[in-house]
C-alpha positions in Angstrom: 160.6 154.7 54.8 162.1 153.5 58.1 162.2 149.8 58.6 160.9 148.3 61.8 163.4 146.3 63.9 163.5 142.5 63.1 163.9 141.5 66.7 161.8 142.4 69.8 163.3 144.2 72.7 164.8 141.7 75.2 162.7 142.9 78.1 159.3 142.6 76.2 160.4 139.2 74.7 161.2 137.8 78.1 158.0 139.1 79.6 156.0 137.5 76.8 157.8 134.1 77.3 157.2 134.4 81.0 153.5 134.9 80.5 153.5 131.9 78.1 155.0 129.8 80.8 152.3 131.0 83.3 149.6 130.0 80.8 151.2 126.5 80.1 151.7 125.6 83.7 148.2 124.1 84.3 148.6 121.9 81.2 152.0 120.7 82.4 150.4 119.9 85.8 147.6 117.9 84.2 150.1 115.9 82.1 152.3 115.2 85.1 149.3 114.1 87.1 148.3 111.7 84.3 151.6 109.8 84.6 150.3 107.4 87.4 147.6 106.2 85.1 150.4 104.6 83.0 151.8 102.6 86.0 150.9 98.9 86.2 147.8 97.9 88.1 147.8 94.6 90.1 144.6 93.2 88.4 145.7 94.0 84.9 149.2 92.4 85.1 150.5 89.0 85.9 151.0 88.2 89.5 154.8 88.3 89.1 154.9 91.7 87.5 156.1 94.6 89.7 153.3 96.8 91.1 153.6 100.4 92.1 152.6 100.9 95.8 149.9 103.4 96.5 152.2 105.3 98.9 154.6 106.0 96.0 151.8 107.2 93.8 150.6 109.5 96.5 154.1 110.9 97.1 154.3 111.5 93.3 151.0 113.3 93.1 151.8 115.6 96.1 155.3 116.1 94.8 154.0 117.3 91.5 151.5 119.5 93.3 154.3 121.0 95.4 156.4 121.6 92.3 153.5 123.3 90.6 153.1 125.6 93.6 156.8 126.5 93.6 156.9 127.0 89.9 153.8 129.3 89.9 155.3 131.3 92.8 158.6 131.7 91.0 156.9 132.8 87.8 154.7 135.2 89.7 157.8 136.7 91.3 159.5 137.1 87.9 156.4 138.6 86.2 155.7 140.9 89.2 159.3 142.2 89.1 159.1 142.9 85.4 155.7 144.6 85.7 156.8 146.7 88.6 159.9 147.8 86.8 157.8 149.0 83.8 155.1 150.7 85.9 155.1 154.5 86.0 156.1 156.1 89.3 152.9 157.2 91.1 154.7 160.1 92.8 155.4 161.8 89.5 152.6 163.9 88.2 151.8 163.6 84.4 152.2 166.9 82.5 
């Protein structure tokens, strides 16, 4: 009885991990957007404690948003390239 290989093919393994990254990207974005909630608020701290200005918080939120867009674009490119490499050639007729 032939034994099945222990390891997956490198191409299919990478494609699966890439799709896992695509699925986890929204959760990463939500976690990163929650970080400003941990920053000190002026009313909750003593008057001498440092306070994060709203402009810094807005830059952070839009920076995370931009990084999520770039990461999703990069993952889309990688998965598209893998999918197009595995797709059958439409000019060849099946037998």
